[in-house]
N, C-alpha and C positions, 0 to 999 in steps of 0.2 A: 886451429885454436884449441887450447886446452879446455877440459871440461869445467875447471874453476872459472875460467874467463867467460864461458858461456853462461854459467850460473850467475855470475856478477852482471852480465849483460841483461839477463832476464830480470834481475832485481831492479836494474836501472830502468828498463822498459816499463815495469810495473809502477815505479815511482813517477815516470813520465806520464803514464795514463792517469794517475791520480791527479797530477798537476793540471793536465788537460781538462779533466772533469771539473775541477775547481774553477778553472778559467771559463769554462762553458756556463757554469752557474753564475759567475760574475757578469758574463756577457748578457745572460737573460735578465739579470737585475738592471744592467745598464740600459737595455732596450726598454724595459718597463718604465724606468725613470724618465727616459727621453720621451716616451709616449705620454706620460703624465705631464711633463713640462709643456709639450706641444698642446695638450688639451687645455691647460690652464692659461696659455698665452692668448693674446688678442688674435682674432682671425686674420687681421691684416699683417701680422708679424710673419717673418720668414720662418719656415719650419726648421727645427733642429733635426738634422739627419745623421750627423757624425760628431766626433769630438771637436773638430774645428768649429762647427756651428755652435756647439755648447760653449767653447772658449770665447767665441765672438759675443755671445749673449751675456756671458758673465764678466766680460772685460770691465764694464763700468763698476761692478761691485769690487773687483780686484783693485781698480784704480782708487776707489774711496778708502779701501783698507790699506793700501800701499804695500800689500803682500802678494806677490805673483805666485801664489800657491798652486793654482790650477795649471798655469803655464809651466811651472817647474815640474809638477807631477806628470803632465803630458810629455814633456821632454824626457823625463826619466823612463816612462813607459815605452816611448819610441826607442830609446836606447836599449832597454831590456829586450824588446821584441827583435830588434836588429841583431843583438848578440845571440839570441836563441836561434834565429834563422841561420846565422853563420855557423853555430855549433851543430845544427841539424844537417847542414851541408857537409861538415867534416865527418859527422857520424855516418852519413850515407856513404861517403867515400870509404870510410873504414869498413863498413859492412860489405860494400861491393868487393873490396880487396879480400876480406875474409872469406866471402862466398867463392871468389875465384880461387883462392888458395885451397879451400876445402874441395872444390871441384877437381883441381889438379891432383890433389892427394888421392881422391877416390879413383880418378882415371889411372893414376900410377899403380894402384892395387889391381885394377881390372885389366891392365895391359893395353888399353886403348888410349890413344892420345887424340884429343879433339882440339882442333884449331879453330879459332874464331876470327873472322875478318869482318870488315865493315864495307857495305856497298855504297854506291853514290848517294843513295837516299838516306844513309845514316843508320840503316837497320843492320843488325848482326846476322851473319851467316856462318853456320858451323859445318865443318868437314871433319870426319873421323878418319884416322889412319891406324 
């Protein structure tokens, strides 16, 4: 990898960490709101544990407003999370390939070639030549 690409990757990683921190803050707010909602509800009511439970509780309100805003927002968030997970998989594959290429280049300069094989248990085994 060229040094410019590594610097760009570092910038992207820094942005990703900022987004993850923001999501963590939102998650803390979500947890606090669900705790507050559970405290204000009747003891006989089912506790809200996740977004599905929240949607179930708020369904009558959505029906009276005839605007499925929460359901649409939940669908949008699920779609965003799915896309982020897919992109993370692609990024991981890219990073693995880059690390492999860098290792091969380094080995080429040192004159040693290291071969990696996989055992029956799926673990890698390396042999130098």
